[in-house]
C-alpha positions as CSV (number, residue, x, y, z in Angstrom):
1,M,-18.2,1.5,-22.3
2,K,-18.7,-2.1,-23.5
3,K,-16.3,-1.6,-26.3
4,M,-13.7,-0.2,-24.0
5,I,-14.0,-3.2,-21.6
6,Q,-13.8,-5.6,-24.5
7,G,-10.7,-3.8,-25.7
8,I,-9.0,-4.0,-22.3
9,I,-9.9,-7.7,-22.1
10,L,-8.4,-8.4,-25.5
11,L,-5.3,-6.4,-25.0
12,S,-4.6,-8.0,-21.6
13,G,-5.4,-11.4,-23.0
14,F,-3.0,-11.1,-25.9
15,M,-0.3,-9.5,-23.7
16,F,-0.3,-12.3,-21.1
17,L,-0.7,-15.0,-23.7
18,F,2.4,-13.8,-25.5
19,W,4.3,-13.6,-22.1
20,F,3.5,-17.3,-21.4
21,L,4.3,-18.3,-25.0
22,L,7.7,-16.5,-25.0
23,P,9.7,-19.3,-23.2
24,F,8.4,-21.8,-25.7
25,L,9.0,-19.7,-28.7
26,S,12.5,-18.7,-27.7
27,R,13.8,-21.8,-25.8
28,R,11.2,-24.5,-26.5
29,I,10.4,-24.5,-22.7
30,L,7.0,-26.0,-22.1
31,N,5.8,-27.1,-18.6
32,I,2.7,-26.9,-16.5
33,G,3.4,-23.3,-15.7
34,N,3.3,-21.8,-19.2
35,L,0.8,-24.4,-20.4
36,T,-1.6,-23.2,-17.8
37,G,-1.0,-19.5,-18.8
38,I,-1.5,-20.3,-22.5
39,I,-4.8,-22.1,-21.8
40,V,-6.1,-19.5,-19.4
41,F,-5.2,-16.4,-21.6
42,S,-6.4,-18.1,-24.8
43,C,-9.8,-18.4,-23.0
44,V,-9.5,-14.7,-22.1
45,V,-8.8,-13.8,-25.7
46,F,-11.7,-16.0,-26.9
47,Y,-13.9,-14.2,-24.4
48,G,-12.8,-10.8,-25.6
49,I,-13.5,-11.7,-29.2
50,F,-17.0,-13.0,-28.5
51,F,-17.6,-10.7,-25.6
52,S,-21.3,-9.9,-26.3
53,R,-22.3,-13.4,-27.3
54,I,-20.8,-15.0,-24.3
55,N,-22.4,-12.4,-21.9
56,D,-25.8,-13.1,-23.5
57,F,-25.3,-16.8,-23.1
58,V,-24.3,-16.5,-19.4
59,R,-27.4,-14.3,-18.8
60,K,-29.6,-17.1,-20.3
61,V,-27.9,-19.8,-18.2
62,W,-28.4,-17.7,-15.1
63,E,-32.1,-17.6,-15.6
64,K,-32.3,-21.4,-14.9
65,P,-32.0,-22.9,-11.4
66,S,-29.4,-25.4,-12.7
67,G,-27.6,-22.6,-14.4
68,K,-27.3,-20.6,-11.2
69,L,-25.9,-23.7,-9.4
70,L,-23.3,-24.3,-12.2
71,L,-22.2,-20.7,-12.4
72,G,-22.1,-20.6,-8.6
73,I,-19.7,-23.6,-8.5
74,F,-17.5,-21.9,-11.1
75,A,-17.5,-18.7,-9.0
76,V,-16.6,-20.6,-5.8
77,V,-13.7,-22.4,-7.5
78,G,-12.5,-19.2,-9.0
79,V,-12.5,-17.5,-5.5
80,I,-10.6,-20.4,-4.0
81,I,-8.0,-20.3,-6.7
82,L,-7.6,-16.6,-6.3
83,F,-7.3,-16.9,-2.5
84,L,-4.6,-19.6,-2.7
85,T,-2.7,-17.7,-5.4
86,I,-2.7,-14.4,-3.3
87,T,-1.9,-16.3,-0.1
88,F,1.0,-18.3,-1.4
89,S,2.3,-15.3,-3.4
90,L,2.6,-13.4,-0.1
91,F,4.4,-16.3,1.5
92,M,6.9,-16.3,-1.4
93,I,7.5,-12.6,-1.0
94,L,8.1,-12.9,2.8
95,A,10.4,-16.0,2.3
96,A,12.6,-14.0,0.0
97,K,13.1,-11.3,2.7
98,Q,14.7,-13.5,5.3
99,K,18.1,-11.7,5.4
100,P,21.2,-13.6,6.7
101,V,22.5,-13.1,10.2
102,G,25.9,-14.3,11.3
103,N,27.8,-16.6,9.0
104,P,25.4,-19.2,7.7
105,T,26.5,-22.0,5.3
106,V,25.6,-21.0,1.7
107,V,23.7,-23.7,-0.2
108,V,23.2,-23.0,-3.9
109,L,20.4,-25.2,-5.3
110,G,21.0,-26.7,-8.7
111,C,19.1,-26.1,-11.9
112,R,19.3,-27.3,-15.5
113,V,22.6,-27.7,-17.2
114,Y,22.9,-27.8,-21.0
115,G,25.8,-30.1,-21.7
116,E,28.4,-28.5,-19.5
117,N,26.9,-25.0,-19.5
118,A,24.6,-23.5,-16.9
119,S,21.1,-22.6,-17.8
120,L,19.9,-19.0,-17.4
121,M,18.2,-19.6,-14.1
122,L,21.3,-21.5,-12.8
123,M,23.4,-18.5,-13.9
124,E,21.1,-16.2,-11.9
125,R,21.7,-18.2,-8.8
126,L,25.4,-18.4,-9.3
127,E,25.7,-14.7,-9.8
128,S,23.9,-14.0,-6.5
129,A,26.1,-16.6,-4.7
130,E,29.3,-15.1,-6.2
131,K,28.4,-11.6,-5.0
132,Y,27.6,-12.8,-1.5
133,L,30.8,-15.0,-1.2
134,N,32.9,-12.1,-2.4
135,K,31.4,-9.8,0.2
136,N,31.6,-12.5,2.9
137,P,35.1,-14.1,2.6
138,D,34.6,-16.3,5.7
139,A,31.4,-17.9,4.3
140,L,31.5,-21.5,3.1
141,C,29.4,-22.9,0.3
142,I,27.7,-26.1,-0.8
143,V,26.8,-26.4,-4.5
144,S,24.0,-28.9,-4.7
145,G,22.7,-30.8,-7.8
146,G,23.1,-34.2,-9.5
147,Q,23.5,-35.0,-13.1
148,G,20.3,-35.2,-15.1
149,E,19.3,-36.3,-18.6
150,G,21.2,-34.4,-21.3
151,E,23.7,-33.0,-18.7
152,L,27.4,-34.0,-19.4
153,I,28.4,-33.0,-15.9
154,S,26.6,-32.7,-12.6
155,E,24.9,-29.4,-11.7
156,A,27.2,-29.3,-8.7
157,E,30.3,-29.6,-10.9
158,C,29.0,-26.9,-13.2
159,M,28.5,-24.5,-10.3
160,F,31.9,-25.4,-8.8
161,R,33.6,-24.5,-12.0
162,Y,31.8,-21.2,-12.3
163,L,32.6,-20.1,-8.8
164,K,36.2,-21.2,-9.1
165,T,36.6,-19.3,-12.3
166,A,35.0,-16.3,-10.7
167,G,37.8,-16.3,-8.1
168,I,36.2,-18.1,-5.2
169,D,38.7,-20.2,-3.3
170,P,37.9,-23.9,-4.1
171,I,38.6,-24.7,-0.4
172,R,35.4,-22.8,0.5
173,I,33.2,-24.9,-1.9
174,Y,31.8,-28.3,-1.2
175,K,30.1,-30.4,-3.9
176,E,26.9,-32.3,-3.4
177,D,26.4,-34.1,-6.7
178,Q,23.8,-36.9,-6.0
179,S,20.6,-35.0,-5.5
180,T,17.6,-35.1,-8.0
181,S,15.1,-32.8,-6.2
182,T,14.9,-29.8,-3.9
183,R,14.4,-32.1,-0.8
184,E,17.5,-34.1,-1.7
185,N,19.5,-30.9,-2.4
186,L,18.9,-29.9,1.2
187,L,19.0,-33.4,2.8
188,F,22.3,-34.4,1.2
189,S,23.7,-30.9,1.9
190,K,22.8,-31.3,5.6
191,K,24.8,-34.6,5.6
192,I,27.9,-32.6,4.3
193,M,27.4,-30.0,7.0
194,L,27.4,-32.7,9.7
195,Q,30.4,-34.5,8.2
196,E,32.4,-31.3,7.8
197,K,31.1,-29.7,10.9
198,L,29.7,-26.7,9.0
199,N,27.2,-24.2,10.4
200,E,23.7,-25.8,10.2
201,E,22.2,-22.3,9.7
202,V,21.9,-22.2,5.9
203,L,21.6,-19.4,3.4
204,I,19.5,-20.8,0.5
205,V,20.4,-19.4,-2.9
206,T,17.7,-19.9,-5.5
207,N,15.2,-18.0,-7.6
208,E,12.9,-15.8,-5.6
209,F,9.7,-17.8,-6.4
210,H,11.5,-21.0,-5.2
211,L,12.6,-19.8,-1.7
212,Y,9.3,-20.4,0.1
213,R,9.1,-24.1,-0.7
214,S,12.8,-24.5,-0.3
215,S,12.9,-22.9,3.2
216,K,9.9,-25.0,4.3
217,I,11.6,-28.2,3.2
218,A,14.9,-27.1,5.0
219,K,13.0,-26.4,8.2
220,S,11.3,-29.8,8.0
221,L,14.9,-31.3,8.0
222,G,15.8,-29.3,11.1
223,L,17.8,-26.5,9.4
224,S,17.5,-22.8,10.3
225,T,17.2,-20.8,7.1
226,F,17.9,-17.5,5.5
227,S,17.3,-16.4,1.9
228,L,19.4,-15.1,-0.9
229,P,17.0,-14.5,-3.9
230,A,18.3,-14.7,-7.5
231,K,16.3,-12.5,-9.7
232,T,14.5,-14.4,-12.5
233,A,14.5,-13.0,-16.1
234,W,11.2,-11.2,-16.7
235,W,10.2,-13.4,-19.6
236,L,10.7,-16.6,-17.6
237,F,9.2,-15.5,-14.3
238,P,5.4,-16.1,-14.9
239,T,6.1,-19.6,-16.3
240,Y,8.1,-20.8,-13.3
241,Y,6.1,-18.8,-10.8
242,V,2.9,-20.7,-11.9
243,R,4.7,-24.0,-11.9
244,E,5.9,-23.3,-8.4
245,L,2.4,-22.5,-7.2
246,Y,1.3,-26.0,-8.4
247,G,4.2,-27.5,-6.4
248,I,3.3,-25.5,-3.2
249,I,-0.5,-26.2,-3.4
250,S,0.0,-29.9,-4.1
251,I,2.3,-30.3,-1.1
252,S,-0.2,-28.4,1.1
253,V,-3.1,-30.5,0.0
254,F,-1.1,-33.7,0.5
255,K,-0.2,-32.6,4.1
256,I,-3.9,-31.9,4.8
257,L,-5.0,-35.3,3.5
258,I,-2.2,-37.1,5.6
259,L,-3.3,-35.2,8.7
260,Q,-6.9,-36.2,8.2
C-alpha cells in the first residue's frame, strides 16, 4: 500500500512539474505562476523519492510540543491556501458564464505582441471576438492595449489589423492604444464609449481565467459586464491560472487592509 501511494505521489509530481515547466521549455515563459508550480511540484517529487524517511521525520517532530505547534501552523496555512484557491476558482468559473444580453460593446483586452505578431493568448482572444462579431453584425468593438517593450506596434493596432483582415468592417472597430494594465484597458475604453456614445454595457473578451478580475474592475468603474471567454491552450493554462490567483488574492487582501 505504501509503495502504491509513493508511486502515485511521484507520478503526479512529475506530471504536474512537467506541465509547469513546459511554457519555459518551449517559449522561455517564466513568471510567478509557473515558478510557483515548479517549486511546489519539485517538493512533491522530493517527498515521493524520500517518502518513508520524511514520514518518519514528521512523526518524530509530532512527538514534541513545539513540533505539534509548527506542524499545526503548516496545516492551517495549507487549509487557508486551499480554501482561497477553491473559492476564487469558483468565482472564475461563474464569471466566465455571464452570457451577453442585448447588444453590448465588445471590449477585447490586449495581451503580448511579438514584434507585430499576436501572441498565442492574444490570438485566442481575437478568434473569440471574430466569431462573436461575425454572428452579431450590429455589435461594435473596442480593441484595447498599448505598446509595450519589444512590441513594434500597439496591441490595439495588432488586434485592429487581425479583425480587419478577418473581414470585420473597420468602422465597427475603435482603437484604445494607451493602456498598460487591465484597469487602464477598461478605464480608457469607457472614455471611448462616452465620447462615441457607445453602449456602456460591455462584453469583455479575454482568457477564461482573467474574466473574474476583469469584470470586477469593470464594475468598479461603473460598467455592466458580460463575458466572452477565450479558451487558453492546455499547456499554458496552469501557469497563467496560478499567476491570476496571485493577482486576485493580492487585490482582495489590499482591499481588506484598506477597509480596516
